[in-house]
GUMI-812631 format. One record per residue: residue number from 0; residue in one letter; x, y, z of N, C-alpha, C, CB in turn. Coordinates in steps of 0.001 Angstrom, whole numbers. Glycine has a CB too. Example, Ala and Ser with C-alpha at 12.3 -4.5 7.8 and 13.67 -1.06 7.14 Angstrom:
BEGIN
0,A,13190,-5690,7800,12300,-4500,7800,13200,-3300,7800,11308,-4473,9046
1,S,12850,-2250,7080,13670,-1060,7140,12900,30,7870,14084,-598,5725
***
This chain:
BEGIN
0,X,829,-1186,0,0,0,0,877,1254,0,-945,-4,1212
1,X,1896,1255,892,2795,2405,953,3554,2559,-361,3781,2261,2124
2,X,3954,1445,-940,4694,1489,-2190,3819,2061,-3315,5201,82,-2561
3,X,2552,1632,-3352,1634,2104,-4371,1387,3609,-4201,305,1321,-4305
4,X,1245,4073,-2945,1021,5479,-2670,2249,6312,-3028,659,5677,-1205
5,X,3424,5773,-2685,4670,6462,-2979,4866,6540,-4493,5866,5746,-2306
6,X,4591,5488,-5228,4721,5462,-6684,3762,6467,-7314,4452,4043,-7233
7,X,2523,6514,-6820,1539,7464,-7326,1997,8889,-7072,173,7221,-6679
8,X,2527,9156,-5888,3022,10494,-5554,4170,10898,-6466,3474,10549,-4091
9,X,5084,9984,-6707,6229,10272,-7567,5753,10542,-8993,7241,9100,-7545
10,X,4810,9756,-9474,4277,9959,-10817,3577,11315,-10943,3307,8833,-11172
11,X,2823,11700,-9924,2147,13001,-9949,3162,14151,-9950,1199,13133,-8739
12,X,4209,14004,-9172,5258,15028,-9122,5955,15123,-10482,6291,14707,-8001
13,X,6289,13972,-11071,6936,13970,-12387,6022,14568,-13454,7338,12544,-12781
14,X,4739,14268,-13385,3782,14826,-14330,3704,16345,-14181,2397,14195,-14124
15,X,3667,16820,-12945,3623,18267,-12699,4896,18936,-13229,3453,18558,-11182
16,X,6052,18313,-12964,7314,18877,-13466,7345,18878,-14997,8516,18080,-12914
17,X,6823,17843,-15597,6795,17770,-17061,5916,18871,-17650,6289,16394,-17519
18,X,4866,19233,-16945,3981,20294,-17433,4598,21673,-17226,2623,20220,-16730
19,X,5319,21867,-16142,5901,23158,-15805,7209,23405,-16543,6129,23250,-14314
20,X,8005,22368,-16762,9337,22507,-17356,9331,23265,-18681,9943,21146,-17567
21,X,8441,22956,-19623,8486,23719,-20879,8228,25210,-20683,7472,23162,-21853
22,X,7409,25576,-19714,7120,26991,-19483,8340,27725,-18955,5960,27145,-18507
23,X,9126,27089,-18136,10292,27757,-17564,11489,27709,-18498,10656,27129,-16236
24,X,11552,26703,-19357,12682,26569,-20267,12492,27404,-21520,12887,25114,-20642
25,X,11235,27571,-21947,10967,28316,-23177,11325,29787,-23001,9491,28172,-23585
26,X,12175,30276,-23875,12547,31691,-23843,11500,32489,-24603,13966,31918,-24451
27,X,11336,33757,-24247,10396,34574,-25005,10875,34676,-26448,10245,35985,-24371
28,X,9960,34821,-27384,10374,34892,-28788,11265,36109,-29024,9142,34946,-29714
29,X,12294,35917,-29809,13182,37038,-30112,12528,37886,-31180,14589,36548,-30573
30,X,12783,39159,-31096,12198,40093,-32047,13306,40556,-32974,11516,41303,-31324
31,X,13124,40346,-34257,14109,40750,-35236,14074,42268,-35383,13857,40054,-36592
32,X,15235,42851,-35584,15318,44285,-35850,16168,44501,-37091,15908,45054,-34631
33,X,15959,45622,-37719,16786,46023,-38851,17128,47494,-38650,16053,45778,-40230
34,X,18408,47828,-38821,18874,49202,-38654,19056,49830,-40035,20206,49251,-37837
35,X,18468,51002,-40231,18541,51652,-41536,18816,53144,-41401,17246,51429,-42310
36,X,19314,53720,-42447,19390,55168,-42627,19246,55434,-44108,20733,55767,-42062
37,X,18859,56664,-44451,18672,56998,-45855,18894,58483,-46074,17273,56591,-46329
38,X,18965,58832,-47353,19037,60224,-47779,17701,60585,-48403,20217,60462,-48783
39,X,17286,61835,-48192,16037,62261,-48801,16157,63689,-49324,14885,62154,-47795
40,X,15398,63952,-50372,15265,65291,-50934,13887,65784,-50542,15468,65304,-52503
41,X,13731,67092,-50396,12431,67610,-49970,12170,68992,-50547,12352,67659,-48448
42,X,10887,69291,-50690,10446,70638,-51013,9373,71005,-50012,9923,70746,-52486
43,X,9562,72145,-49352,8581,72620,-48369,7870,73839,-48942,9266,72966,-47001
44,X,6537,73772,-48906,5705,74901,-49310,5049,75481,-48067,4632,74471,-50362
45,X,4778,76779,-48102,4051,77424,-47004,2598,76947,-47008,4121,78980,-47125
46,X,1881,77286,-45960,487,76902,-45847,-389,77438,-46954,-43,77351,-44552
47,X,-2,78574,-47533,-804,79152,-48627,-394,78600,-49992,-669,80677,-48629
48,X,546,77640,-50013,955,77014,-51264,2166,77626,-51919,-152,77055,-52208
49,X,2677,78734,-51403,3869,79344,-51990,5112,78565,-51549,3983,80843,-51578
50,X,6129,78611,-52400,7379,77903,-52132,8067,78470,-50891,8317,77990,-53347
51,X,8586,77586,-50042,9330,78016,-48850,10812,77672,-48978,8744,77361,-47582
52,X,11125,76391,-49209,12524,75976,-49306,12604,74558,-49868,13219,76052,-47921
53,X,13828,74158,-50219,14058,72777,-50639,15466,72381,-50227,13855,72607,-52182
54,X,15704,71087,-50164,17019,70593,-49803,17210,69205,-50391,17201,70573,-48272
55,X,18464,68783,-50461,18808,67487,-51039,19752,66732,-50125,19437,67661,-52424
56,X,19689,65417,-50229,20592,64509,-49513,20620,64749,-48005,21988,64647,-50063
57,X,19459,65003,-47425,19339,65137,-45971,19381,63734,-45378,18014,65895,-45561
58,X,20303,63490,-44464,20466,62163,-43875,19464,61968,-42744,21909,61966,-43359
59,X,18734,60846,-42799,17768,60506,-41755,18162,59154,-41184,16297,60482,-42310
60,X,18419,59046,-39876,18570,60157,-38936,19898,60874,-39166,18479,59653,-37482
61,X,20061,62011,-38495,21281,62820,-38666,22539,61997,-38440,21270,64010,-37707
62,X,22539,61190,-37368,23661,60305,-37071,23093,58949,-36673,24576,60894,-35937
63,X,23889,57929,-36800,23450,56593,-36408,22428,56024,-37371,22873,56621,-35014
64,X,21544,55205,-36837,20550,54512,-37653,19217,54487,-36926,21012,53078,-37985
65,X,18159,54241,-37675,16838,54042,-37094,16644,52540,-36946,15701,54692,-37977
66,X,16316,52108,-35743,16062,50695,-35519,14576,50413,-35718,16521,50268,-34102
67,X,14275,49600,-36709,12907,49142,-36940,12760,47755,-36350,12553,49142,-38459
68,X,11698,47556,-35572,11356,46225,-35079,10520,45559,-36157,10586,46284,-33700
69,X,10908,44349,-36540,10202,43629,-37594,9239,42651,-36929,11202,42884,-38551
70,X,7956,42851,-37185,6924,41984,-36634,6101,41482,-37808,6029,42733,-35573
71,X,6310,40225,-38159,5650,39688,-39350,6163,40418,-40572,4110,39814,-39246
72,X,5253,41049,-41303,5641,41800,-42497,5536,43296,-42269,4776,41397,-43683
73,X,5573,43723,-41000,5479,45149,-40679,6749,45623,-39982,4249,45426,-39792
74,X,6995,46928,-40080,8154,47561,-39450,7651,48621,-38477,9113,48189,-40520
75,X,8203,48632,-37259,7761,49540,-36203,8969,50316,-35675,7055,48757,-35051
76,X,8773,51624,-35424,9831,52432,-34823,9215,53626,-34105,10844,52904,-35896
77,X,10068,54489,-33570,9615,55675,-32841,9687,56900,-33746,10464,55895,-31564
78,X,8654,57695,-33694,8541,58869,-34558,9647,59891,-34315,7199,59523,-34357
79,X,10105,60037,-33084,11082,61087,-32774,12363,60954,-33591,11419,61058,-31297
80,X,12660,59755,-34098,13878,59548,-34865,13841,60240,-36227,14115,58072,-35052
81,X,12668,60679,-36658,12534,61328,-37950,12797,62826,-37882,11162,61080,-38504
82,X,12915,63374,-36692,13175,64808,-36548,14663,65043,-36367,12385,65398,-35357
83,X,15193,66076,-37053,16616,66394,-36923,16958,66811,-35499,17008,67504,-37900
84,X,16041,67534,-34869,16196,67931,-33472,14976,67387,-32735,16329,69508,-33310
85,X,15167,66620,-31663,14006,66065,-30969,13060,67171,-30498,14457,65215,-29775
86,X,11795,67112,-30919,10839,68157,-30546,10497,68138,-29056,9571,68006,-31358
87,X,10140,69291,-28551,9744,69457,-27156,8324,68904,-26970,9820,70960,-26729
88,X,8117,68156,-25913,6796,67602,-25564,6209,66715,-26660,5829,68729,-25267
89,X,7041,65920,-27315,6584,65081,-28425,5673,63952,-27946,7781,64498,-29171
90,X,4530,63838,-28625,3624,62689,-28492,3289,62277,-29913,2307,63036,-27641
91,X,3201,60976,-30161,2887,60560,-31526,2165,59229,-31535,4156,60472,-32364
92,X,1561,58960,-32668,972,57645,-32881,2114,56679,-33178,-87,57665,-34049
93,X,1874,55372,-33084,2926,54415,-33448,3310,54573,-34917,2464,52966,-33171
94,X,4591,54463,-35206,5059,54527,-36587,5179,53098,-37087,6430,55297,-36706
95,X,4282,52714,-37978,4232,51344,-38494,4158,51395,-40013,3015,50562,-37906
96,X,5053,50645,-40665,4999,50492,-42112,4398,49125,-42384,6421,50647,-42777
97,X,3275,49094,-43078,2613,47836,-43431,2355,47845,-44932,1273,47643,-42627
98,X,2776,46793,-45600,2624,46713,-47063,3230,47931,-47753,1140,46587,-47440
99,X,4318,48452,-47188,5012,49580,-47787,4376,50934,-47554,5125,49360,-49220
100,X,3259,50990,-46822,2550,52251,-46601,2542,52616,-45117,1108,52158,-47134
101,X,2443,53914,-44840,2351,54352,-43451,1570,55655,-43357,3752,54524,-42842
102,X,1022,55894,-42198,395,57163,-41833,653,57339,-40345,-1162,57190,-42176
103,X,1111,58509,-39945,1471,58750,-38550,1237,60225,-38237,2957,58346,-38269
104,X,972,60523,-36979,851,61914,-36545,1773,62152,-35361,-614,62259,-36174
105,X,2152,63404,-35181,2984,63795,-34039,2552,65183,-33577,4508,63778,-34411
106,X,2484,65355,-32256,2196,66665,-31646,3405,67057,-30811,879,66627,-30762
107,X,3737,68342,-30855,4874,68840,-30078,4777,70347,-29969,6224,68424,-30722
108,X,5678,70930,-29200,5769,72378,-29078,6931,72833,-29951,5963,72826,-27579
109,X,6656,73769,-30858,7698,74233,-31779,8652,75192,-31075,7069,74918,-33008
110,X,9735,75519,-31767,10682,76495,-31245,10036,77861,-31041,11869,76621,-32179
111,X,8943,78129,-31771,8224,79391,-31626,7296,79372,-30412,7423,79688,-32892
112,X,7187,78204,-29765,6331,78085,-28585,4905,77670,-28887,6309,79374,-27860
113,X,4560,77511,-30163,3198,77123,-30526,3041,75603,-30578,2818,77733,-31875
114,X,1857,75113,-30242,1599,73683,-30411,1508,73357,-31901,291,73261,-29675
115,X,2160,72261,-32296,2217,71843,-33697,1664,70421,-33819,3679,71919,-34245
116,X,990,70170,-34932,540,68827,-35304,1122,68529,-36672,-1037,68710,-35309
117,X,1898,67445,-36780,2398,66965,-38069,1639,65699,-38424,3944,66704,-38028
118,X,1166,65640,-39661,538,64428,-40190,1370,63984,-41380,-971,64672,-40597
119,X,1862,62753,-41322,2683,62221,-42403,2021,60980,-42977,4112,61898,-41907
120,X,2098,60857,-44285,1612,59634,-44928,2386,59426,-46209,83,59705,-45211
121,X,2577,58143,-46537,3305,57856,-47765,3678,56401,-47868,4540,58702,-47852
122,X,4733,56169,-48625,5203,54816,-48879,6691,54750,-48602,4894,54379,-50327
123,X,7097,53730,-47876,8517,53455,-47627,8747,51962,-47783,8957,53943,-46202
124,X,9762,51618,-48537,10181,50223,-48660,11519,50092,-47954,10280,49770,-50168
125,X,11575,49218,-46980,12823,48978,-46246,13625,47922,-46985,12544,48533,-44773
126,X,14867,48239,-47329,15784,47284,-47946,16670,46749,-46826,16640,47948,-49108
127,X,16300,45597,-46297,17019,45031,-45145,18460,44685,-45485,16305,43788,-44637
128,X,18717,44221,-46709,20080,43842,-47098,21016,45044,-47149,20065,43148,-48453
129,X,20512,46162,-47658,21327,47370,-47782,21242,48271,-46548,20902,48149,-49006
130,X,20260,48017,-45664,20098,48854,-44475,19643,50255,-44809,21384,48918,-43709
131,X,18709,50348,-45762,18243,51664,-46199,16773,51595,-46576,19079,52177,-47388
132,X,16246,52705,-47117,14838,52757,-47498,14681,53567,-48780,13982,53365,-46361
133,X,13541,53323,-49454,13181,54032,-50677,11704,54373,-50611,13504,53184,-51947
134,X,11314,55488,-51219,9898,55821,-51271,9658,57317,-51287,9181,55208,-50105
135,X,8443,57692,-50884,8091,59103,-50813,6980,59272,-49781,7649,59647,-52210
136,X,6912,60485,-49231,5846,60789,-48279,5621,62294,-48209,6184,60229,-46882
137,X,4490,62653,-47622,4099,64058,-47489,3860,64347,-46012,2820,64381,-48341
138,X,4296,65519,-45582,4104,65960,-44198,3279,67239,-44208,5475,66185,-43476
139,X,2142,67205,-43533,1286,68383,-43360,1525,68898,-41945,-248,68045,-43606
140,X,1887,70159,-41807,2174,70737,-40495,1147,71818,-40160,3605,71322,-40457
141,X,584,71716,-38957,-433,72652,-38483,27,73283,-37176,-1797,71941,-38295
142,X,-264,74580,-37015,-30,75274,-35744,-1399,75625,-35162,867,76572,-35939
143,X,-1443,75780,-33848,-2695,76098,-33164,-2557,77418,-32421,-3092,74967,-32188
144,X,-3575,78262,-32553,-3582,79547,-31854,-4479,80535,-32575,-2158,80110,-31735
145,X,-4476,81751,-32076,-5272,82810,-32707,-4570,83268,-33982,-5485,84015,-31731
146,X,-5311,83940,-34843,-4742,84453,-36093,-3537,85351,-35803,-5810,85233,-36898
147,X,-3669,86215,-34826,-2592,87152,-34492,-1308,86418,-34099,-3033,88080,-33353
148,X,-1439,85417,-33240,-263,84691,-32750,364,83832,-33849,-644,83810,-31553
149,X,-472,83061,-34554,55,82156,-35585,659,82948,-36743,-1059,81222,-36105
150,X,-49,83953,-37240,443,84712,-38392,1692,85521,-38054,-645,85641,-38909
151,X,1897,85835,-36781,3125,86502,-36371,4327,85575,-36586,3034,86940,-34891
152,X,4165,84296,-36316,5256,83311,-36463,5302,82707,-37859,5101,82195,-35433
153,X,4137,82518,-38461,4020,81871,-39775,3134,82745,-40673,3424,80413,-39642
154,X,3702,83787,-41287,2891,84760,-42037,2156,84175,-43246,3768,85879,-42501
155,X,2591,83019,-43752,1947,82426,-44918,1009,81283,-44533,2998,81924,-45894
156,X,657,81195,-43267,-251,80138,-42804,-1652,80371,-43347,-281,80078,-41261
157,X,-2378,79287,-43460,-3756,79364,-43949,-4649,78646,-42946,-3897,78736,-45385
158,X,-5710,79322,-42497,-6590,78710,-41503,-7293,77499,-42094,-7623,79728,-40989
159,X,-7338,76444,-41315,-7981,75206,-41746,-9493,75341,-41663,-7502,74019,-40893
160,X,-10198,74891,-42694,-11657,74915,-42621,-12201,73845,-41662,-12250,74716,-44015
161,X,-11340,72945,-41218,-11758,71836,-40346,-11938,72243,-38893,-10752,70722,-40422
162,X,-11126,73197,-38448,-11184,73558,-37029,-10729,74998,-36838,-10312,72601,-36183
163,X,-11463,75719,-36034,-11096,77095,-35718,-9805,77081,-34904,-12242,77822,-34941
164,X,-8888,77970,-35236,-7625,78062,-34504,-6583,77057,-34945,-7875,77890,-33054
165,X,-6864,76295,-36010,-5915,75325,-36570,-5451,75882,-37914,-6567,73882,-36732
166,X,-4144,76068,-38060,-3583,76737,-39227,-2592,75835,-39950,-2904,78043,-38817
167,X,-2779,75657,-41257,-1813,74928,-42069,-601,75837,-42255,-2429,74490,-43457
168,X,549,75393,-41750,1750,76226,-41846,2732,75713,-42887,2434,76302,-40502
169,X,2571,74470,-43323,3487,73960,-44330,3136,72574,-44810,4866,73957,-43799
170,X,3524,72311,-46047,3420,70970,-46632,4796,70646,-47190,2290,70887,-47758
171,X,5336,69493,-46777,6655,69097,-47245,6539,67781,-47997,7650,68974,-46066
172,X,7131,67740,-49187,7120,66558,-50047,8514,65939,-50010,6696,66920,-51521
173,X,8607,64681,-49600,9894,64003,-49449,10051,62884,-50485,10033,63433,-48027
174,X,11262,62742,-51000,11631,61602,-51837,12803,60920,-51143,12001,62045,-53319
175,X,12623,59670,-50785,13624,58887,-50068,14376,58045,-51110,12958,57976,-48949
176,X,15706,58181,-51172,16454,57498,-52237,17661,56725,-51725,16911,58501,-53261
177,X,17489,55970,-50682,18574,55096,-50214,19768,55860,-49702,19014,54184,-51316
178,X,20946,55320,-49966,22175,55897,-49428,22979,56677,-50470,23034,54806,-48848
179,X,22428,56819,-51678,23177,57555,-52713,22305,58620,-53341,23701,56597,-53800
***
């Protein structure tokens, strides 16, 4: 009787260990990452559509690389890496590239002290082998405030018909062309 009870106890303990062992031995899944940087050309227009400026071969990011987390067929990263100077009080939606397309927004306080909303959308293809990207996207920038305050900082701003106190201050068109 004691032997049968002892054998049953040992079997139950072994069964419990067999059930628990895979949970403790299994490591969490590793997340693949890819580090990239690219050059881009851009043209920025004022809110009223007049030309503001353009530039070529701007390195993104300024130094180092942007680390994208690869989850399935999507790429995820932090929006702040797209700004040459990290914006003050930055909040943004997740930056996710799916099927080569993305849309993201960011809110921050500009150097002029006004609240800004950037909306970006476009297409980016990540070349994992070369560690770079190709594509194009558009950035719509809005400032918030009274006409007097906004127009003092951004004289070519145009008030948005969508919301009172929301002013289109610029549209920037980007072409991303890898590392050359």
